[in-house]
N, C-alpha and C positions, 0 to 999 in steps of 0.2 A: 586537782580535783575541784569541781565547782562547788561554791558555797550554797548551802540550803538557805532559802528565804522563808522566814516566818512573818506572818502578818498579825498585828495586834492592835489593841485599842487602849487609849488613855481616855477614860471616862472621868471628867472632872468638872467641878464647879469653879475652878480657878485657884482654890487653896488646897483642896484634897482630891484624891483620885482613887478609883476602885482598884483593889489588889485582891488576888486569889492566893490563898495559902497553899503552897505546894505540899501535897500529902507525903508524909514520911521525911520531910525536910524542915530545916529551921527557917527558910526564907519564903517570901511572898513573890508573886509573879504577876504579870499582866495577863489578861485573857488573850491568848495568842497561840498560833500553831502554824505548821508547815503549809505552804501554798501547794495545792494539788495541781496535777497536770491540767493545762488549759484553763486554770482558774485565775481570775485577776486578783491582785492583792486586796482590793476592796471587798470582793466577794468572799475571799478567804477570811478576812477579818470579821465580816458579818457572820459567817458560818461558825468560826471559832468562838465568837462571843456567845452565840446561841448554845453551842455544845458545852462550853465551860461555865456558863452562868444561867442559862435558860432565858436570857433576855433577847428580845427581838430588836434589832437596830435598823433604823431607816438609813439606807446608804447615802441619801441626799443630805443627811445631817453630819456626815463624816468629813473631816478636813484632813487632807493627805499631808503628812509630815515627811514623807519620803523614807529612804533607807538609812539605817543607822548601824554602825559597826557593833557587833555583839561579841563574837569570838572568832577563832581562826577558821571555823567551819560553818558559822551561821551569821546571817545578816537579818536585822529586823526591819520590816516595812511597817511603820507606825502611822496610825490615824488617831485623831482626837475628836472627841465629841464634848463640846462645852454646853453644860446645862445647869440650871439652878436647881432643878428637882431631881436629885440623885435618887435612884431606887433604893428602897430599904434592903440591906444586905440579908435580912432574915428571909426574904422572898427569893433569893438566888439559889440555884442548885446546879451542881456540876453533873453533866450527863456524858462526859468524856472519860474513858477508862483506859488504864494501862495494865499490862499483865505482869504479875510478879512471878517469875519462874521458880524461885525458891519455894514459895508457898503455893504455887500452881493455882493462883486466883487473881481476879481482877480487882482493881481499887480505883476510886475516882481520882482524877488528876489533881483536883482541888478539894480540900476538905473544910474550907471556910473562906469567908470574905470579910473585908473591912475597908474602910476608907482611911487612907494614909495621907498625912499632911505632907506637902512637898518638902518641907524641911526634915522629915523623917526618912527620906530615901536611903540614906547610908546605913540605917539601923535595921532595915527590913528586906533588903534585896542583895543579891550577889553583886560582886564588884562589877562584872560585866554589864548587868542590868542597870546598876547605878549610873554608870557612865552613859549608857544609851538614854536613860530617863533624864539626866541632867542636860544632855544635848537636845533632847526633844522639848523640855520645858524652856530652855533658852530660845529655841526656835519659836515656840508659842508666843513668848513674850515679844520677840522681835517682829513677828508677823502680825499680831493682833494688838495694835496700838489703838487707844481710844479714838484718836483722830481719824483712823482709817476704817476701823470696825467697831463702831459704838455699841453694837449688840453683843460683842464678845466680852467675856469676863476676864479681867486681868489676873495673871498669876503673880 
């Protein structure tokens, strides 16, 4: 069986990054979702960020971090956007809904947002997401060195 690929965004200033609280769960998540038929990973990332946060993301500002192992049936294709002016979480709103069959009603996929320090990853995410995030942040550190990308913010 082929793995599902989800595209997601790490929106960071280099020390903290945006996380969406997963409704009815203890953990946070990245704004991410399944890549649709004939959709590029970047376009899926832009769409998912808009659906899950209400933010409009400029595709030219996204840095492709490639695919990261998530679990046995899903791979994450992650992008990063490094910016000093992170949006206020109070302005974000999830417009993506899931259906609860037991209650026969829809609920937002995310019920809150916050910025999480890179050092807090293990306390806020599932084990699979922690692994993918650590790998992604290591890649960000290795790719964006001050001597090659002075405009990038170091993590």
